[in-house]
Gaussian input, Z-matrix of N, CA and C with variables (Angstrom, degrees):
# hf/3-21g

backbone

0 1
 N
 C     1     B1
 C     2     B2     1     A1
 N     3     B3     2     A2     1     D1
 C     4     B4     3     A3     2     D2
 C     5     B5     4     A4     3     D3
 N     6     B6     5     A5     4     D4
 C     7     B7     6     A6     5     D5
 C     8     B8     7     A7     6     D6
 N     9     B9     8     A8     7     D7
 C    10    B10     9     A9     8     D8
 C    11    B11    10    A10     9     D9
 N    12    B12    11    A11    10    D10
 C    13    B13    12    A12    11    D11
 C    14    B14    13    A13    12    D12
 N    15    B15    14    A14    13    D13
 C    16    B16    15    A15    14    D14
 C    17    B17    16    A16    15    D15
 N    18    B18    17    A17    16    D16
 C    19    B19    18    A18    17    D17
 C    20    B20    19    A19    18    D18
 N    21    B21    20    A20    19    D19
 C    22    B22    21    A21    20    D20
 C    23    B23    22    A22    21    D21
 N    24    B24    23    A23    22    D22
 C    25    B25    24    A24    23    D23
 C    26    B26    25    A25    24    D24
 N    27    B27    26    A26    25    D25
 C    28    B28    27    A27    26    D26
 C    29    B29    28    A28    27    D27
 N    30    B30    29    A29    28    D28
 C    31    B31    30    A30    29    D29
 C    32    B32    31    A31    30    D30
 N    33    B33    32    A32    31    D31
 C    34    B34    33    A33    32    D32
 C    35    B35    34    A34    33    D33
 N    36    B36    35    A35    34    D34
 C    37    B37    36    A36    35    D35
 C    38    B38    37    A37    36    D36
 N    39    B39    38    A38    37    D37
 C    40    B40    39    A39    38    D38
 C    41    B41    40    A40    39    D39
 N    42    B42    41    A41    40    D40
 C    43    B43    42    A42    41    D41
 C    44    B44    43    A43    42    D42
 N    45    B45    44    A44    43    D43
 C    46    B46    45    A45    44    D44
 C    47    B47    46    A46    45    D45
 N    48    B48    47    A47    46    D46
 C    49    B49    48    A48    47    D47
 C    50    B50    49    A49    48    D48
 N    51    B51    50    A50    49    D49
 C    52    B52    51    A51    50    D50
 C    53    B53    52    A52    51    D51
 N    54    B54    53    A53    52    D52
 C    55    B55    54    A54    53    D53
 C    56    B56    55    A55    54    D54
 N    57    B57    56    A56    55    D55
 C    58    B58    57    A57    56    D56
 C    59    B59    58    A58    57    D57
 N    60    B60    59    A59    58    D58
 C    61    B61    60    A60    59    D59
 C    62    B62    61    A61    60    D60
 N    63    B63    62    A62    61    D61
 C    64    B64    63    A63    62    D62
 C    65    B65    64    A64    63    D63
 N    66    B66    65    A65    64    D64
 C    67    B67    66    A66    65    D65
 C    68    B68    67    A67    66    D66
 N    69    B69    68    A68    67    D67
 C    70    B70    69    A69    68    D68
 C    71    B71    70    A70    69    D69
 N    72    B72    71    A71    70    D70
 C    73    B73    72    A72    71    D71
 C    74    B74    73    A73    72    D72
 N    75    B75    74    A74    73    D73
 C    76    B76    75    A75    74    D74
 C    77    B77    76    A76    75    D75
 N    78    B78    77    A77    76    D76
 C    79    B79    78    A78    77    D77
 C    80    B80    79    A79    78    D78
 N    81    B81    80    A80    79    D79
 C    82    B82    81    A81    80    D80
 C    83    B83    82    A82    81    D81
 N    84    B84    83    A83    82    D82
 C    85    B85    84    A84    83    D83
 C    86    B86    85    A85    84    D84
 N    87    B87    86    A86    85    D85
 C    88    B88    87    A87    86    D86
 C    89    B89    88    A88    87    D87
 N    90    B90    89    A89    88    D88
 C    91    B91    90    A90    89    D89
 C    92    B92    91    A91    90    D90
 N    93    B93    92    A92    91    D91
 C    94    B94    93    A93    92    D92
 C    95    B95    94    A94    93    D93
 N    96    B96    95    A95    94    D94
 C    97    B97    96    A96    95    D95
 C    98    B98    97    A97    96    D96
 N    99    B99    98    A98    97    D97
 C   100   B100    99    A99    98    D98
 C   101   B101   100   A100    99    D99
 N   102   B102   101   A101   100   D100
 C   103   B103   102   A102   101   D101
 C   104   B104   103   A103   102   D102
 N   105   B105   104   A104   103   D103
 C   106   B106   105   A105   104   D104
 C   107   B107   106   A106   105   D105
 N   108   B108   107   A107   106   D106
 C   109   B109   108   A108   107   D107
 C   110   B110   109   A109   108   D108
 N   111   B111   110   A110   109   D109
 C   112   B112   111   A111   110   D110
 C   113   B113   112   A112   111   D111
 N   114   B114   113   A113   112   D112
 C   115   B115   114   A114   113   D113
 C   116   B116   115   A115   114   D114
 N   117   B117   116   A116   115   D115
 C   118   B118   117   A117   116   D116
 C   119   B119   118   A118   117   D117
 N   120   B120   119   A119   118   D118
 C   121   B121   120   A120   119   D119
 C   122   B122   121   A121   120   D120
 N   123   B123   122   A122   121   D121
 C   124   B124   123   A123   122   D122
 C   125   B125   124   A124   123   D123
 N   126   B126   125   A125   124   D124
 C   127   B127   126   A126   125   D125
 C   128   B128   127   A127   126   D126
 N   129   B129   128   A128   127   D127
 C   130   B130   129   A129   128   D128
 C   131   B131   130   A130   129   D129
 N   132   B132   131   A131   130   D130
 C   133   B133   132   A132   131   D131
 C   134   B134   133   A133   132   D132
 N   135   B135   134   A134   133   D133
 C   136   B136   135   A135   134   D134
 C   137   B137   136   A136   135   D135
 N   138   B138   137   A137   136   D136
 C   139   B139   138   A138   137   D137
 C   140   B140   139   A139   138   D138
 N   141   B141   140   A140   139   D139
 C   142   B142   141   A141   140   D140
 C   143   B143   142   A142   141   D141
 N   144   B144   143   A143   142   D142
 C   145   B145   144   A144   143   D143
 C   146   B146   145   A145   144   D144
 N   147   B147   146   A146   145   D145
 C   148   B148   147   A147   146   D146
 C   149   B149   148   A148   147   D147
 N   150   B150   149   A149   148   D148
 C   151   B151   150   A150   149   D149
 C   152   B152   151   A151   150   D150
 N   153   B153   152   A152   151   D151
 C   154   B154   153   A153   152   D152
 C   155   B155   154   A154   153   D153
 N   156   B156   155   A155   154   D154
 C   157   B157   156   A156   155   D155
 C   158   B158   157   A157   156   D156
 N   159   B159   158   A158   157   D157
 C   160   B160   159   A159   158   D158
 C   161   B161   160   A160   159   D159
 N   162   B162   161   A161   160   D160
 C   163   B163   162   A162   161   D161
 C   164   B164   163   A163   162   D162
 N   165   B165   164   A164   163   D163
 C   166   B166   165   A165   164   D164
 C   167   B167   166   A166   165   D165
 N   168   B168   167   A167   166   D166
 C   169   B169   168   A168   167   D167
 C   170   B170   169   A169   168   D168
 N   171   B171   170   A170   169   D169
 C   172   B172   171   A171   170   D170
 C   173   B173   172   A172   171   D171
 N   174   B174   173   A173   172   D172
 C   175   B175   174   A174   173   D173
 C   176   B176   175   A175   174   D174
 N   177   B177   176   A176   175   D175
 C   178   B178   177   A177   176   D176
 C   179   B179   178   A178   177   D177

   B1=1.4591
   B2=1.5329
   B3=1.3090
   B4=1.4566
   B5=1.5201
   B6=1.3128
   B7=1.4561
   B8=1.5228
   B9=1.3270
   B10=1.4606
   B11=1.5215
   B12=1.3417
   B13=1.4637
   B14=1.5286
   B15=1.2980
   B16=1.4578
   B17=1.5279
   B18=1.3359
   B19=1.4615
   B20=1.5328
   B21=1.3267
   B22=1.4674
   B23=1.5239
   B24=1.3433
   B25=1.4665
   B26=1.5329
   B27=1.3305
   B28=1.4730
   B29=1.5275
   B30=1.3035
   B31=1.4593
   B32=1.5241
   B33=1.3163
   B34=1.4579
   B35=1.5221
   B36=1.3203
   B37=1.4540
   B38=1.5156
   B39=1.3260
   B40=1.4619
   B41=1.5232
   B42=1.3168
   B43=1.4564
   B44=1.5317
   B45=1.3402
   B46=1.4660
   B47=1.5271
   B48=1.3145
   B49=1.4659
   B50=1.5207
   B51=1.3448
   B52=1.4639
   B53=1.5233
   B54=1.3336
   B55=1.4587
   B56=1.5208
   B57=1.3302
   B58=1.4591
   B59=1.5149
   B60=1.3294
   B61=1.4536
   B62=1.5251
   B63=1.3217
   B64=1.4644
   B65=1.5200
   B66=1.3224
   B67=1.4540
   B68=1.5182
   B69=1.3385
   B70=1.4734
   B71=1.5285
   B72=1.3197
   B73=1.4710
   B74=1.5242
   B75=1.3498
   B76=1.4607
   B77=1.5238
   B78=1.3306
   B79=1.4619
   B80=1.5262
   B81=1.3269
   B82=1.4663
   B83=1.5213
   B84=1.3228
   B85=1.4668
   B86=1.5209
   B87=1.3312
   B88=1.4663
   B89=1.5224
   B90=1.3326
   B91=1.4635
   B92=1.5339
   B93=1.3251
   B94=1.4642
   B95=1.5268
   B96=1.3212
   B97=1.4684
   B98=1.5244
   B99=1.3350
   B100=1.4702
   B101=1.5263
   B102=1.3183
   B103=1.4690
   B104=1.5238
   B105=1.3282
   B106=1.4595
   B107=1.5288
   B108=1.3270
   B109=1.4665
   B110=1.5220
   B111=1.3234
   B112=1.4618
   B113=1.5230
   B114=1.3186
   B115=1.4596
   B116=1.5250
   B117=1.3076
   B118=1.4713
   B119=1.5201
   B120=1.3317
   B121=1.4612
   B122=1.5205
   B123=1.3322
   B124=1.4654
   B125=1.5334
   B126=1.3240
   B127=1.4632
   B128=1.5245
   B129=1.3295
   B130=1.4635
   B131=1.5259
   B132=1.3222
   B133=1.4666
   B134=1.5267
   B135=1.3306
   B136=1.4670
   B137=1.5257
   B138=1.3172
   B139=1.4643
   B140=1.5259
   B141=1.3229
   B142=1.4678
   B143=1.5224
   B144=1.3257
   B145=1.4650
   B146=1.5247
   B147=1.3364
   B148=1.4713
   B149=1.5311
   B150=1.3131
   B151=1.4667
   B152=1.5234
   B153=1.3278
   B154=1.4675
   B155=1.5226
   B156=1.3192
   B157=1.4615
   B158=1.5178
   B159=1.3358
   B160=1.4711
   B161=1.5351
   B162=1.2950
   B163=1.4528
   B164=1.5248
   B165=1.2979
   B166=1.4602
   B167=1.5269
   B168=1.3234
   B169=1.4723
   B170=1.5248
   B171=1.3163
   B172=1.4585
   B173=1.5275
   B174=1.3263
   B175=1.4579
   B176=1.5240
   B177=1.3123
   B178=1.4656
   B179=1.4878
   A1=108.33
   A2=116.65
   A3=122.97
   A4=110.57
   A5=116.25
   A6=121.27
   A7=109.27
   A8=116.13
   A9=121.40
   A10=108.16
   A11=118.55
   A12=120.17
   A13=112.11
   A14=114.84
   A15=120.96
   A16=109.86
   A17=117.23
   A18=120.16
   A19=112.74
   A20=117.20
   A21=121.76
   A22=110.99
   A23=115.81
   A24=121.07
   A25=110.42
   A26=116.19
   A27=123.00
   A28=113.39
   A29=116.57
   A30=122.96
   A31=105.81
   A32=116.11
   A33=122.33
   A34=110.49
   A35=115.60
   A36=122.29
   A37=107.22
   A38=116.74
   A39=120.53
   A40=109.69
   A41=115.77
   A42=122.79
   A43=107.70
   A44=118.73
   A45=120.34
   A46=113.24
   A47=117.90
   A48=120.52
   A49=112.54
   A50=117.49
   A51=118.66
   A52=113.78
   A53=118.31
   A54=121.33
   A55=114.75
   A56=117.69
   A57=121.53
   A58=110.45
   A59=115.53
   A60=120.88
   A61=108.05
   A62=116.58
   A63=120.29
   A64=112.13
   A65=117.53
   A66=121.15
   A67=113.27
   A68=116.54
   A69=119.89
   A70=113.68
   A71=117.96
   A72=124.23
   A73=113.70
   A74=116.77
   A75=119.92
   A76=109.07
   A77=117.00
   A78=122.07
   A79=108.68
   A80=116.58
   A81=120.29
   A82=111.50
   A83=116.90
   A84=121.17
   A85=110.50
   A86=116.98
   A87=120.14
   A88=111.12
   A89=116.56
   A90=120.89
   A91=109.82
   A92=116.58
   A93=121.37
   A94=112.21
   A95=116.98
   A96=121.40
   A97=113.61
   A98=118.08
   A99=121.82
   A100=113.19
   A101=118.07
   A102=120.33
   A103=112.86
   A104=117.25
   A105=120.99
   A106=113.16
   A107=117.26
   A108=120.31
   A109=110.60
   A110=115.96
   A111=120.58
   A112=107.99
   A113=116.88
   A114=119.86
   A115=111.42
   A116=117.38
   A117=120.80
   A118=110.25
   A119=116.72
   A120=120.26
   A121=110.98
   A122=117.34
   A123=120.82
   A124=110.57
   A125=116.41
   A126=120.12
   A127=110.94
   A128=117.38
   A129=120.95
   A130=110.66
   A131=117.18
   A132=120.82
   A133=109.02
   A134=116.72
   A135=121.23
   A136=111.78
   A137=117.23
   A138=121.07
   A139=111.54
   A140=117.26
   A141=121.42
   A142=113.20
   A143=117.13
   A144=120.87
   A145=114.17
   A146=120.22
   A147=118.47
   A148=113.47
   A149=117.86
   A150=119.92
   A151=112.03
   A152=117.38
   A153=121.66
   A154=111.99
   A155=116.59
   A156=121.33
   A157=109.22
   A158=117.30
   A159=119.29
   A160=110.72
   A161=114.87
   A162=119.81
   A163=109.47
   A164=116.62
   A165=122.19
   A166=107.80
   A167=116.67
   A168=118.73
   A169=111.08
   A170=115.33
   A171=120.83
   A172=109.50
   A173=115.69
   A174=120.50
   A175=109.17
   A176=116.78
   A177=121.12
   A178=111.65
   D1=138.14
   D2=179.67
   D3=-80.65
   D4=138.65
   D5=178.11
   D6=-85.93
   D7=139.78
   D8=177.10
   D9=-67.12
   D10=124.15
   D11=-178.89
   D12=-71.01
   D13=151.94
   D14=176.58
   D15=-67.78
   D16=141.11
   D17=176.60
   D18=-81.19
   D19=5.62
   D20=-178.67
   D21=-58.75
   D22=135.04
   D23=175.74
   D24=-117.13
   D25=17.88
   D26=178.89
   D27=61.28
   D28=33.27
   D29=170.82
   D30=-125.05
   D31=80.33
   D32=-172.64
   D33=-93.44
   D34=108.32
   D35=-178.97
   D36=-155.44
   D37=111.62
   D38=-177.35
   D39=-82.57
   D40=125.83
   D41=177.65
   D42=-75.90
   D43=116.80
   D44=-177.91
   D45=-66.86
   D46=-18.68
   D47=-179.01
   D48=-73.82
   D49=-35.26
   D50=-177.06
   D51=-128.15
   D52=-7.13
   D53=177.62
   D54=80.94
   D55=8.27
   D56=179.78
   D57=-98.47
   D58=145.36
   D59=173.35
   D60=-66.24
   D61=135.85
   D62=-179.57
   D63=-73.29
   D64=-14.36
   D65=179.22
   D66=-90.34
   D67=-49.20
   D68=-174.45
   D69=-115.64
   D70=-9.96
   D71=177.41
   D72=69.49
   D73=21.14
   D74=172.34
   D75=-93.81
   D76=160.84
   D77=173.83
   D78=-82.40
   D79=165.28
   D80=176.54
   D81=-57.64
   D82=-39.67
   D83=179.41
   D84=-64.13
   D85=-44.25
   D86=179.25
   D87=-63.10
   D88=-39.55
   D89=178.59
   D90=-65.09
   D91=-48.16
   D92=-177.53
   D93=-64.67
   D94=-35.61
   D95=-175.95
   D96=-90.13
   D97=-5.25
   D98=-170.82
   D99=-49.35
   D100=-47.20
   D101=-176.23
   D102=-68.29
   D103=-18.95
   D104=179.77
   D105=-95.92
   D106=-9.79
   D107=-178.57
   D108=-75.26
   D109=150.28
   D110=173.00
   D111=-75.75
   D112=165.24
   D113=177.12
   D114=-59.06
   D115=-38.03
   D116=178.66
   D117=-63.16
   D118=-43.63
   D119=178.36
   D120=-64.65
   D121=-40.08
   D122=177.87
   D123=-62.58
   D124=-41.79
   D125=178.56
   D126=-64.81
   D127=-36.23
   D128=177.09
   D129=-63.91
   D130=-42.40
   D131=177.35
   D132=-63.18
   D133=-48.07
   D134=-178.32
   D135=-59.66
   D136=-34.16
   D137=-179.91
   D138=-66.94
   D139=-25.07
   D140=-179.18
   D141=-85.02
   D142=-19.43
   D143=-172.45
   D144=-61.47
   D145=-43.52
   D146=-179.67
   D147=-58.70
   D148=-34.77
   D149=-179.61
   D150=-74.91
   D151=-17.81
   D152=178.10
   D153=-86.33
   D154=-21.04
   D155=-176.76
   D156=-73.13
   D157=131.07
   D158=179.19
   D159=-59.06
   D160=139.10
   D161=179.12
   D162=-85.67
   D163=128.32
   D164=178.80
   D165=-94.68
   D166=126.14
   D167=179.60
   D168=-59.53
   D169=139.45
   D170=177.77
   D171=-86.89
   D172=132.26
   D173=178.82
   D174=-94.54
   D175=135.40
   D176=179.88
   D177=-90.19

């Protein structure tokens, strides 16, 4: 079985306003526990990341 890869992009900086890493949008707990999570748990975390990413306004 293939392991779900980490979403880390090596830009580790926790945003104090929301507690998410500015690089991968995981919490410190999610980052620390990543290697112990099951693939299902990793996929659940990954599914939440797009909603945590700041939305950039689209210019027309």
